[in-house]
C-alpha positions in Angstrom: 201.7 -36.0 151.2 201.6 -39.7 150.3 204.3 -41.4 148.3 201.9 -41.7 145.4 201.7 -37.9 145.0 205.0 -37.3 146.2 206.7 -39.3 143.4 205.4 -36.9 140.8 207.0 -33.9 142.6 210.3 -35.8 142.7 210.0 -36.9 139.2 209.3 -33.4 138.0 212.1 -31.9 140.1 214.5 -34.3 138.5 213.8 -32.9 135.0 216.2 -30.3 133.8 214.5 -26.9 133.3 211.6 -27.7 135.7 211.8 -24.6 138.2 209.2 -23.3 140.5 207.4 -21.4 137.9 206.8 -24.6 135.9 205.3 -26.4 139.1 202.9 -23.4 139.6 201.9 -23.2 135.9 201.2 -27.1 136.0 198.9 -26.9 139.1 197.2 -24.0 137.7 196.4 -25.8 134.3 196.2 -29.3 135.3 194.1 -31.0 138.0 197.4 -32.6 139.5 201.1 -33.1 138.9 200.4 -36.6 137.9 198.0 -35.5 135.2 200.9 -33.7 133.4 202.8 -37.0 133.0 199.8 -38.5 131.2 199.0 -35.5 129.0 199.6 -35.0 125.3 203.1 -33.5 124.6 201.2 -30.5 122.9 199.3 -29.7 126.0 202.5 -29.6 128.0 204.2 -27.4 125.3 201.2 -24.8 125.6 202.2 -24.1 129.3 203.6 -20.5 129.6 207.4 -20.2 129.6 208.2 -24.1 129.1 210.9 -25.1 126.7 210.3 -27.8 124.1 213.0 -29.9 125.5 211.6 -29.8 129.0 208.1 -30.6 127.6 209.4 -33.7 125.8 211.3 -34.8 128.9 208.1 -34.7 130.9 206.1 -36.5 128.3 208.7 -39.3 127.9 209.7 -39.8 131.5 210.4 -43.3 132.3 212.6 -43.1 135.5 210.0 -44.3 137.9 212.2 -47.1 139.4 214.8 -44.4 140.3 212.2 -42.2 141.9 210.9 -45.1 144.1 214.5 -45.9 145.2 214.7 -42.2 146.1 211.6 -42.5 148.2 212.8 -45.7 150.0 216.2 -43.9 150.7 214.4 -40.8 152.3 212.3 -43.1 154.3 215.3 -44.9 155.6 217.0 -41.8 156.3 214.1 -40.3 158.1 214.0 -37.3 155.6 210.7 -35.6 154.8 209.9 -33.8 151.7 207.8 -30.6 152.1 206.3 -29.1 148.9 205.2 -25.4 148.6 201.5 -26.4 148.9 202.2 -28.1 152.3 201.4 -26.3 155.5 204.9 -26.7 157.0 206.7 -24.9 154.0 208.1 -21.9 155.4 205.5 -19.2 154.8 208.1 -16.3 154.1 209.7 -18.3 151.4 206.5 -18.5 149.6 206.8 -14.9 148.9 210.0 -15.1 146.8 209.9 -15.5 142.9 212.4 -18.4 142.7 211.1 -20.4 145.8 212.1 -24.0 145.8 209.4 -26.2 144.6 210.2 -28.7 147.4 212.5 -29.0 150.5 214.2 -31.9 152.0 214.0 -31.9 155.7 215.8 -33.7 158.3 214.4 -32.7 161.7 211.2 -30.8 162.2 209.8 -27.4 160.8 207.4 -25.6 162.9 204.7 -23.3 161.5 205.0 -20.7 164.3 208.9 -20.5 164.1 210.2 -16.9 164.0 213.3 -17.2 161.5 216.2 -14.9 161.6 219.3 -15.6 159.5 222.8 -14.9 160.9 225.5 -15.1 158.3 229.2 -14.3 157.9 232.7 -15.1 156.9 234.2 -18.6 157.0 237.4 -17.2 158.3 235.9 -15.6 161.3 238.0 -13.6 163.9 237.9 -14.3 167.5 235.7 -11.2 167.8 233.3 -12.4 165.1 232.9 -15.9 166.7 232.3 -14.5 170.2 229.8 -11.9 169.0 227.9 -14.4 166.8 227.6 -17.0 169.6 226.5 -14.2 172.1 223.9 -12.7 169.7 222.5 -16.1 168.5 222.3 -17.2 172.1 220.4 -14.2 173.1 217.9 -14.1 170.2 217.3 -18.1 170.7 216.6 -17.4 174.4 214.0 -15.1 173.4 212.3 -17.5 171.0 213.8 -16.8 167.7 214.8 -19.6 165.5 218.3 -19.0 164.0 219.0 -19.8 160.4 222.3 -20.2 158.8 224.2 -22.4 156.4 226.4 -24.6 158.7 229.6 -23.5 157.0 232.9 -22.9 158.9 233.3 -19.8 160.9 230.3 -17.5 161.6 227.6 -19.9 160.5 228.9 -22.7 162.7 228.9 -20.2 165.8 225.3 -19.0 165.0 224.1 -22.7 165.2 226.0 -23.3 168.3 224.9 -20.1 170.1 221.2 -21.1 169.4 221.8 -24.7 170.7 223.7 -23.4 173.6 220.5 -21.4 174.7 218.2 -24.6 174.3 216.8 -23.0 171.3 215.9 -24.1 167.7 218.1 -23.7 164.7 217.7 -24.4 161.0 220.7 -25.2 158.7 220.3 -24.7 154.9 222.9 -26.8 153.1 224.4 -26.7 149.7 224.4 -30.5 149.5 222.2 -33.4 149.9 221.0 -34.1 153.5 223.2 -37.2 153.4 226.3 -35.2 152.9 227.9 -33.5 155.9 229.9 -30.6 154.9 232.3 -29.5 156.3 233.0 -32.8 157.5 234.2 -31.5 161.0 230.6 -30.5 161.6 229.3 -34.1 162.0 228.3 -33.6 165.8 226.7 -30.3 164.9 224.7 -31.8 161.9 223.2 -34.3 164.5 222.5 -31.7 167.3 220.7 -29.4 164.7 218.5 -32.4 163.4 217.4 -33.0 167.1 216.8 -29.3 167.8 215.5 -27.9 164.7 215.9 -28.9 161.2 218.4 -29.4 158.2 217.0 -28.4 155.0 218.2 -28.5 151.3 216.6 -28.4 147.8 219.2 -30.8 146.7 218.3 -34.5 146.4 220.3 -37.2 148.3 223.8 -37.8 147.0 224.4 -34.2 145.9 227.8 -33.1 146.7 228.8 -29.5 148.0 229.6 -28.0 144.7 230.8 -24.4 144.7 227.7 -22.9 142.8 225.2 -24.6 145.2 226.1 -22.2 148.0 225.0 -18.9 146.4 221.8 -20.6 145.2 221.1 -21.9 148.7 221.5 -18.4 150.0 218.2 -17.2 148.7 216.6 -19.9 150.9 218.5 -18.7 154.0 217.2 -15.0 153.4 213.9 -15.9 151.9 212.6 -18.0 154.9 213.9 -15.4 157.3 212.4 -12.1 158.8 215.7 -10.6 158.4 219.5 -11.3 157.8 222.2 -10.4 160.5 225.8 -10.1 158.9 228.5 -10.4 161.4 231.7 -10.4 159.4 232.1 -10.1 155.5 235.0 -9.4 153.3 234.4 -7.3 150.2 233.7 -10.2 148.0 232.0 -12.4 150.8 229.1 -15.0 149.9 227.5 -13.1 152.9 227.1 -10.2 150.9 225.1 -12.1 148.3 222.8 -13.3 151.0 222.3 -9.7 152.0 221.6 -8.6 148.6 219.0 -11.2 148.2 217.5 -10.3 151.3 217.0 -6.7 150.0 215.6 -7.9 146.9 213.2 -10.1 148.9 212.0 -7.2 151.0 213.9 -8.4 154.2 215.6 -6.5 156.9 219.4 -6.3 156.8 221.3 -5.9 160.0 225.1 -5.5 160.3 227.4 -5.8 163.4 230.2 -3.1 163.0 233.7 -4.3 163.0 237.2 -2.8 163.3 237.9 -0.4 160.4 241.3 -2.0 159.6 240.0 -5.4 159.5 239.5 -7.1 156.1 236.8 -9.4 157.4 234.8 -6.1 158.5 234.9 -4.2 155.2 231.7 -6.0 153.7 229.7 -5.4 156.9 230.9 -1.9 157.4 229.9 -1.1 153.8 226.5 -2.5 154.3 226.1 0.0 157.2 227.1 2.7 154.8 224.5 1.5 152.3 221.7 1.6 154.9 221.9 -1.7 156.7 220.9 -1.2 160.5 223.8 -1.2 162.7 223.4 -3.6 165.5 224.8 -3.3 169.1 222.6 -5.7 170.9 219.8 -8.3 170.4 217.1 -5.8 171.3 218.2 -3.5 168.2 217.0 -6.7 166.0 213.9 -7.7 167.9 212.6 -4.0 167.7 212.4 -4.4 163.8 211.2 -8.1 163.8 208.3 -7.7 166.2 206.3 -4.9 164.1 206.6 -7.5 161.1 205.1 -10.1 163.1 202.3 -8.0 164.4 201.3 -6.9 160.8 201.4 -10.6 159.8 199.1 -11.4 162.8 196.7 -8.5 161.7 196.6 -9.9 158.0 195.9 -13.4 159.1 193.1 -12.2 161.4 191.7 -10.3 158.6 191.5 -13.2 156.2 190.1 -15.6 159.1 186.4 -15.8 159.3 185.0 -16.7 162.7 181.5 -16.9 163.9 180.5 -14.4 166.6 180.1 -17.2 169.2 183.7 -18.4 168.5 185.1 -14.9 168.5 183.3 -14.2 172.0 184.7 -17.6 173.4 188.2 -16.7 172.1 188.1 -13.2 173.8 186.6 -14.7 177.2 189.1 -17.4 177.4 191.7 -16.4 180.2 195.4 -17.1 178.8 196.8 -17.5 182.2 196.3 -21.6 182.6 198.6 -21.8 179.4 201.4 -19.6 180.7 204.5 -20.4 182.9 204.2 -19.0 186.6 206.8 -16.2 185.6 204.6 -15.1 182.5 201.3 -15.1 184.6 203.3 -12.7 187.1 203.9 -10.4 184.2 200.3 -10.5 183.0 198.9 -9.8 186.4 201.4 -6.9 186.9 200.1 -5.3 183.7 196.5 -5.6 184.7 197.0 -2.3 186.7 198.2 -0.5 183.6 201.2 -0.2 181.3 204.7 -0.8 182.6 208.2 -0.2 181.3 210.4 -3.2 180.6 213.0 -2.0 183.3 210.3 -1.9 185.9 209.0 -5.4 185.0 212.5 -6.7 185.2 213.1 -5.1 188.6 209.9 -6.4 190.1 210.3 -9.8 188.9 213.7 -10.6 190.4 214.7 -12.6 187.3 217.5 -12.1 185.0 216.9 -9.3 182.4 217.4 -11.7 179.4 214.9 -14.1 180.8 212.2 -11.4 181.5 212.7 -10.1 177.9 212.3 -13.5 176.5 209.0 -14.0 178.4 207.8 -10.6 177.3 208.4 -11.7 173.6 206.7 -14.8 174.1 203.6 -13.0 175.5 203.7 -10.6 172.7 203.9 -13.4 170.0 201.0 -15.0 171.7 199.0 -11.8 171.4 198.6 -11.3 175.1 200.5 -8.2 175.4 201.6 -5.4 173.2 204.9 -3.3 173.2 204.3 0.4 173.0 207.1 3.1 172.1 209.7 3.6 174.6 209.6 -0.2 175.7 206.4 0.1 177.4 204.1 -2.9 177.7 200.4 -3.4 178.2 197.7 -6.1 177.9 196.3 -6.5 174.5 192.7 -5.2 174.5 
C-alpha cells in the first residue's frame, strides 16, 4: 500500500473511537478511506455505531503534517504498516471481532507461517524456563512459528527456544516498535526482527503502559492456531490470553506443574477446566495439523482452476522441490503407508528431524497423516 493510501489509515487510527468496526463500515459505505475525510459530516454520522464526537473529529481532521512525519519515521526505522485488507495480515487474526485495523511490523510476516502462541509467568521457575525453551525449540524445528510477548520469563524463553532451533518467532509488543521493553531484551529484539517479526498495533513513541498488555494479548491468541500456557499464577495475564483464545475458538494447551507451586496454580486450573494437558510437542502438533488440513480444504473449495491447470498440478512431481531427506521419505511411502517409528528407523536421522520433515511434507500436501501416526502419500 502506497503512502498516499496509507496516510488515511494512520489518520483514522489516530482518532479516538475509531476501532476496527468503524474501518469496516467506512470501507463498506465509501469507495475508500480517503473519501470519508472529504464527506459531509452528516454522511459520516449516518455510519452504524459511530459517535457524533468521532464523526466530527473525522470531518474536521487537520493533522496531516503529523501523519507525514509518522510515515517518514516509519520509513527511517524500516517499519511496515500492514492493514487488514493486505495479503500479509495474519489470516487467523481476521476472524476475531476486535482485530486491529493495522499492524506495525519490524521484520517479515509470511503468509504460510503456522503460528502457535507460548505464554506464561514473568517470574518463571527454572523448570518453567527449561520446559519453555525445549518445547519452543522442538516446535520451531518442525516448522511452527512461535508467537509470544517478549516479556520477562516464559515469553523470553519461548522466543529464545525458537531462535535456537533456527526457526521463526514473532513478538507482539505492548508499546511502539521503537520502545524496547523490557530493556534487557534489546539483543533479543534485534534477533527477532531478523528471524521473524516484531508487531504492535501502537504507533511509534507509545510507552509500555500497564493496560496495553491485556489488549495486545488478543493479538497473540488471535493470530495463532492455539495457545500453550507454561506457568501461570491464579491472577496471571497468561490466563487472560487463554480466556481470549477460548473466546476466539482457539485451542488451549497447558503444561502441568508442581501442585504446591504458586506459579502452577493457573495452568493446573486450566487443565481442570478442559485445557489439553501437554507432555511433548507431538501432543500439540496432533491438534494443529487437522486444523491446517481443514483450512487447506476450504481454500481449495473456493479456488477455481481450469481442468488443464488442475491436471498440470496433479502431474507435477514434487520431488525436485524437496530436500534429499524428504525425497527419501516420499520414495519410501510409494510402497504404501508406514508408521512414523519405521520411517525414523529406516532414515538413520534423529527422530526430531524426521518428524519435522514429515510435518513439512504434510503442510505441503504431499503426505497425509492417518490415525496411529501412520503416513501415506496424498492421492
